C-alpha positions as CSV (number, residue, x, y, z in Angstrom):
1,M,0.1,0.0,-0.2
2,Q,1.6,3.3,-1.5
3,F,0.7,5.9,1.6
4,S,-1.3,9.2,0.5
5,A,-2.3,12.8,2.6
6,D,-4.8,12.9,0.6
7,E,-8.9,12.6,1.7
8,D,-9.3,10.5,-0.7
9,F,-6.8,8.2,0.6
10,A,-7.7,8.6,4.6
11,K,-11.7,7.8,3.4
12,Q,-10.8,4.3,2.0
13,L,-8.5,3.7,4.9
14,D,-11.7,3.9,6.9
15,A,-13.5,2.0,5.1
16,Q,-11.4,-0.7,5.6
17,D,-10.8,-0.1,9.2
18,P,-12.4,-3.5,10.9
19,L,-12.7,-1.4,14.7
20,R,-14.6,2.5,12.5
21,S,-18.0,0.7,14.0
22,F,-16.5,1.4,17.1
23,R,-17.1,5.0,16.5
24,E,-20.7,5.0,17.1
25,R,-20.1,3.4,20.9
26,F,-19.2,7.0,21.8
27,H,-20.9,10.4,23.0
28,L,-18.7,13.1,20.3
29,P,-18.6,16.9,22.1
30,S,-19.8,19.2,19.0
31,G,-18.6,22.4,17.6
32,K,-20.5,25.7,17.3
33,N,-21.4,24.8,14.1
34,G,-23.5,21.8,15.7
35,K,-21.2,19.2,14.0
36,P,-19.2,16.2,15.8
37,L,-15.8,17.4,16.7
38,I,-12.5,15.4,15.7
39,Y,-11.5,14.7,19.4
40,F,-7.7,14.6,19.4
41,A,-7.7,14.8,23.5
42,G,-7.8,10.8,23.6
43,N,-4.5,11.3,26.0
44,S,-6.4,13.1,28.7
45,L,-9.2,12.1,28.5
46,G,-11.3,9.5,26.9
47,L,-14.7,9.8,25.0
48,M,-17.4,8.8,26.5
49,P,-19.4,5.7,26.0
50,K,-22.9,6.1,25.0
51,S,-23.2,2.8,28.0
52,A,-21.9,4.8,30.8
53,K,-24.8,6.7,31.7
54,Q,-26.3,3.9,31.9
55,I,-23.8,2.0,34.4
56,V,-23.8,4.7,36.2
57,E,-27.1,5.0,37.1
58,Q,-27.3,1.4,38.4
59,E,-24.7,2.3,41.1
60,L,-26.8,5.2,41.8
61,H,-30.2,3.0,41.5
62,D,-28.2,0.3,43.8
63,W,-26.8,2.9,46.1
64,A,-30.4,4.1,47.1
65,T,-32.7,0.5,47.4
66,L,-29.9,-1.6,49.0
67,G,-27.1,1.1,50.8
68,V,-24.2,-0.5,53.0
69,A,-25.9,-4.3,51.7
70,A,-24.7,-2.9,48.5
71,H,-20.8,-3.8,48.9
72,L,-22.2,-7.2,48.8
73,E,-25.7,-7.4,47.3
74,G,-24.7,-5.1,43.8
75,K,-26.0,-6.4,40.4
76,T,-21.8,-5.8,40.5
77,P,-20.6,-5.6,43.8
78,W,-18.2,-3.0,45.3
79,Y,-16.5,-4.7,47.7
80,S,-14.8,-7.1,45.1
81,Y,-14.8,-4.7,42.4
82,H,-11.5,-5.3,41.7
83,E,-12.0,-8.8,41.2
84,T,-14.2,-7.9,38.7
85,V,-11.8,-5.8,36.7
86,R,-8.8,-7.3,37.3
87,E,-9.1,-10.1,34.5
88,P,-9.7,-7.4,31.3
89,A,-7.0,-4.9,33.1
90,A,-4.7,-8.1,32.8
91,R,-5.3,-8.7,29.6
92,L,-5.0,-5.0,28.7
93,I,-1.1,-5.3,30.1
94,G,0.2,-9.0,29.0
95,A,-0.8,-9.9,32.5
96,K,-1.9,-13.1,35.0
97,P,-4.6,-11.6,36.5
98,N,-2.6,-12.5,39.9
99,E,-0.2,-9.2,39.3
100,V,-2.5,-7.2,38.7
101,I,-5.2,-4.7,41.1
102,C,-7.2,-1.7,40.4
103,M,-6.9,1.0,43.0
104,N,-6.1,4.1,43.6
105,S,-5.1,6.8,41.0
106,L,-2.0,6.9,39.3
107,T,0.5,9.3,42.0
108,V,-0.2,7.2,44.6
109,N,-0.1,4.0,43.0
110,L,3.2,5.1,41.2
111,H,4.0,6.2,45.7
112,L,3.2,3.3,46.4
113,M,5.3,0.8,44.3
114,M,8.4,3.5,45.1
115,A,7.6,2.7,48.3
116,T,8.5,-1.1,47.5
117,F,11.1,-0.9,45.2
118,Y,12.9,2.2,44.9
119,R,15.8,1.2,47.9
120,S,18.3,3.2,48.1
121,T,22.3,2.7,49.2
122,K,24.0,4.8,49.3
123,S,26.5,3.5,46.1
124,R,22.5,2.7,44.3
125,F,20.3,5.2,45.0
126,K,20.0,7.3,41.5
127,I,16.3,6.8,39.1
128,L,16.1,6.9,35.7
129,M,13.7,8.7,33.6
130,E,13.2,10.2,30.5
131,D,13.0,14.0,29.6
132,P,10.3,15.3,29.7
133,A,8.4,12.4,31.8
134,F,4.9,13.4,32.7
135,P,4.7,16.0,34.9
136,S,2.9,14.6,38.0
137,D,5.6,11.2,37.8
138,T,8.7,14.3,37.6
139,Y,7.0,15.4,41.0
140,A,6.4,12.5,42.7
141,I,9.9,10.8,41.8
142,K,11.3,14.0,43.3
143,T,9.6,13.8,46.2
144,Q,11.2,10.0,46.1
145,I,14.1,11.1,46.8
146,V,13.3,13.9,49.3
147,H,11.6,12.0,51.2
148,H,15.1,9.2,51.1
149,R,16.9,12.8,52.5
150,L,18.9,12.7,49.0
151,N,18.7,15.9,46.2
152,P,17.4,15.1,43.1
153,K,20.0,17.0,41.5
154,D,22.6,14.4,42.7
155,A,19.5,11.3,42.3
156,L,18.2,12.2,39.3
157,I,19.6,10.7,35.6
158,L,17.3,12.1,32.4
159,A,17.6,10.7,29.1
160,R,16.9,13.9,27.1
161,P,16.5,13.8,22.7
162,R,19.5,14.8,21.2
163,K,20.0,18.7,20.0
164,G,17.5,18.9,17.1
165,E,15.1,15.5,17.8
166,L,11.8,15.2,19.4
167,T,12.1,11.7,20.8
168,V,14.6,9.8,23.2
169,R,16.8,7.2,21.1
170,N,16.5,3.9,22.7
171,E,20.7,3.4,22.0
172,D,20.7,6.5,24.6
173,V,18.6,5.0,26.9
174,L,20.4,1.9,27.0
175,D,24.0,3.7,27.5
176,L,23.1,5.7,30.3
177,I,22.0,2.2,32.1
178,E,25.9,1.0,31.2
179,R,27.6,4.6,32.7
180,H,25.3,4.4,35.3
181,A,24.4,0.9,36.2
182,D,26.5,1.0,39.9
183,E,24.1,4.1,40.6
184,I,20.9,3.3,39.5
185,A,18.4,1.7,42.0
186,V,14.9,2.7,39.8
187,V,14.4,3.2,35.6
188,L,11.2,4.4,35.5
189,V,10.0,5.0,31.7
190,G,6.7,5.9,30.2
191,G,5.6,3.2,27.9
192,V,4.4,6.3,25.8
193,N,5.6,9.4,25.9
194,F,2.8,12.0,27.6
195,F,4.2,14.9,25.0
196,T,5.6,13.3,21.8
197,G,4.2,9.9,21.7
198,Q,6.7,8.1,21.4
199,L,6.5,4.6,22.5
200,F,9.7,3.2,24.2
201,D,11.5,-0.4,24.4
202,I,10.3,-1.8,27.1
203,P,11.5,-4.9,26.9
204,T,15.5,-3.7,26.1
205,I,15.5,-1.5,28.2
206,T,14.2,-3.7,31.2
207,A,16.6,-6.8,29.9
208,A,19.8,-3.8,29.6
209,A,18.3,-2.9,33.3
210,Q,18.0,-5.9,35.0
211,K,21.4,-7.2,33.9
212,H,22.2,-5.1,36.4
213,E,19.8,-6.1,38.7
214,I,18.3,-2.5,38.3
215,T,14.4,-2.6,39.0
216,V,12.0,-1.6,36.2
217,G,9.1,0.5,36.4
218,V,6.6,1.4,33.9
219,D,4.1,3.8,33.8
220,L,1.4,3.1,31.3
221,A,-0.8,5.8,31.1
222,H,-0.8,6.8,28.1
223,A,0.1,3.2,27.1
224,I,-2.8,0.7,28.1
225,G,-5.0,0.6,25.7
226,N,-3.1,2.3,23.0
227,V,-0.8,0.0,22.0
228,P,0.0,-3.7,22.8
229,L,1.6,-4.8,25.8
230,S,3.2,-7.8,27.7
231,L,4.7,-6.4,30.9
232,H,4.9,-10.6,32.1
233,D,7.0,-12.1,29.4
234,W,9.3,-8.6,29.2
235,N,9.9,-10.1,32.7
236,V,9.1,-5.4,33.7
237,D,9.2,-5.4,38.3
238,F,5.4,-3.2,38.2
239,A,3.8,-0.6,36.8
240,V,1.3,1.3,37.3
241,W,-1.2,3.3,34.9
242,C,-5.0,5.4,34.8
243,S,-7.8,5.0,33.2
244,Y,-9.8,7.7,32.2
245,K,-7.4,8.5,28.9
246,Y,-7.6,5.9,26.7
247,L,-9.8,3.7,28.2
248,N,-11.9,5.6,28.5
249,A,-13.9,5.8,32.1
250,G,-13.9,9.0,33.2
251,P,-12.4,11.8,35.3
252,G,-11.9,10.6,38.8
253,A,-11.5,6.7,37.5
254,V,-9.6,4.3,39.4
255,G,-5.8,4.0,38.5
256,G,-3.6,0.5,38.4
257,A,-1.2,-1.6,39.7
258,F,1.0,-4.3,38.0
259,V,3.7,-6.1,40.4
260,H,5.3,-9.3,38.7
261,E,4.4,-12.6,40.1
262,R,8.3,-13.2,41.1
263,H,8.5,-10.4,44.3
264,A,4.7,-12.3,45.6
265,S,6.8,-14.7,48.0
266,N,9.3,-12.5,48.6
267,T,9.2,-11.1,52.1
268,D,12.3,-9.2,52.0
269,L,10.1,-6.3,49.9
270,P,8.8,-3.5,52.5
271,R,5.6,-2.4,51.6
272,L,2.9,-0.4,53.1
273,A,-0.5,-2.8,54.5
274,G,-4.4,-2.0,54.5
275,W,-7.3,-4.1,54.2
276,F,-6.9,-5.3,50.9
277,G,-3.3,-5.8,51.0
278,N,-4.0,-8.9,53.2
279,D,-6.0,-12.2,52.6
280,P,-10.0,-11.8,51.9
281,N,-11.4,-14.8,54.4
282,T,-9.2,-12.8,57.0
283,R,-9.1,-9.5,56.6
284,F,-11.2,-8.1,58.9
285,R,-10.9,-10.0,61.3
286,M,-8.4,-7.1,63.4
287,R,-8.0,-7.9,67.2
288,C,-12.3,-9.4,67.4
289,A,-12.4,-12.5,69.1
290,R,-14.2,-13.3,65.9
291,P,-14.9,-13.2,62.2
292,L,-17.1,-9.4,61.1
293,P,-20.6,-10.4,60.6
294,F,-20.3,-7.9,57.4
295,S,-17.0,-9.9,56.2
296,T,-18.0,-13.2,56.4
297,R,-21.9,-14.1,57.0
298,P,-22.9,-11.3,54.1
299,A,-26.1,-13.4,53.9
300,E,-27.2,-12.2,57.7
301,W,-26.0,-8.4,57.5
302,N,-29.3,-6.9,57.0
303,R,-29.6,-3.1,56.0
304,S,-29.8,-1.6,59.4
305,G,-26.3,-2.8,59.7
306,K,-26.9,-5.3,62.3
307,S,-26.7,-9.4,62.6
308,Q,-29.6,-11.2,62.5
309,S,-28.4,-13.7,64.5
310,N,-28.0,-11.2,67.6
């Protein structure tokens, strides 16, 4: 096929696109002339699916009619929502379901991952990122460095485009890894750069870093739902993402995190724990003499918030 920049060629490609009908599943904003806009802002906020209103109204209905019982008895129970979306999220990033959790926001998840995987030492404390990285990532990483009582000017290594170029050459990233291998603790790259649209060679970067026992993390905010990903096979250590861009989940929607399964049994890795970081069968017991009725006997939990067996 010979590429052409004219409109007829674009229409020909559009007619042949097997995903062409998906356009009808979304609301398109209209311009001042009343006609649908050509929408290129999916990297900031995805279009609203036409099915979204009905889905949200179902959740409001469950809240109104079930109250606290909707956590377990709603059409899509809130208590286990992360299990409902785990498998689809895993497919999108090329992971196993047990490696994925949907929770929080991208930046919160990044801080949680860094709390576990950024293990700075006197000799190995630097973090390698691309420049420009997504601004919230830059803010988060700089504060992580300061949290470890280090100076970002000393601890942050930036892979920049060469003079006159817009994207970062893959060989330049690999060169920085080799030159600073004994100093780098974490390599953190955006799967797709937010500013240039550059798709980074994640498997090659991961292999180069892990050859020197460097942890590799990926921000998938602009990659998930946009490009093919195989995080498990690429052996990436961790990843984070949001869902309101190419996943069209809407403002405030839940983010996600990936941790490769090889880390699951590593008890030396520190973590910031909470209820949902523990065994579902015992997570709500705390110091109670017996299991809480809400977590272990949902059928006996009535809408008044009292156990019917009491």
